N, C-alpha and C positions, 0 to 999 in steps of 0.2 A: 484517751479518745479525738481523735481529729474528724471534724465536721466534713466530707465530701461535699455536701453542697455548697457551701460557702469556701472552696480553692479558688485560686484565681486558672483562669480559664487559659492556656497556654494557645498563641495563637501560631498556627500553621503555615511554613509557607504553600503555594498554589504546588501541585505536582506539576504540573506542564506551564510552560509560559507561551504568548503568543506565539513565537518563534516556532515551540515544538508543535503549538497547532498548524501552521500554515505548512512545514515540511511535511507533517500526517496527512493534510489534505492532497500535497502534490504529491507523496507517495502512493497514496489510494489512487488519482488520476491516473498516473502514469499504470498502473497495475490494471487499472480498467481498460485504457488505449491498450495496454498487453492481451485482454483476451480477446480486445475487436478484432486485434490482426490476427490470431490463433483463430477467430470463428471462418473469417476467409470470406473466399465466395461461393457463387453457385454451379451446379454442373447443370448447363442446358440439358440433356438428357440422363434422363436416371436409370436408365438400363445400360450406359457403357461408364466407364471405370475410367476417369481420367486422373491418371498418376503425376501428372506436371500440376494439377489444381490443388490434389489432395496433398502432395509431399514439397510445395511450394518451400522457397526460401523464407518467404517472408512466415510462415505457420510453424516451419520448423526450426530455425534459426531466429529472425528477427524476432518474433514472440516473447519466445522462452526468455531472451535475454533483456528485452524489457520490463517482463513480470519481475525476475529478479533484482533489477534493478532498484523497482519498485520497493521491493522487500525491502534491501539495503538501505532505502531513504526512511521506510518506515521506523527500521533496527535502528539507523542512529536519531531518528527525531525521537523515538521514546528515551534512550539512551543519553539524550543531552541536555545535562544540568541545564534547567533556565535560570534566565539573564534575571538577579533580582533587583 
């Protein structure tokens, strides 16, 4: 019978390295910037619909591309092997 209490404990390397965490933070910041870009501006008259304000290039094109770029950076940061 083996005694599991006295078995040597194997040291596990850290799951993520410093570079991984830095990339994750950068990706999160880029996603937050994309969310702010998507929120857009404020309509002056609440009774009037401003098509150009709601469907601007920033809200419809640039913001989603920014968010997707942030998600790609996050995926890369998770999958990148830590340098030990």
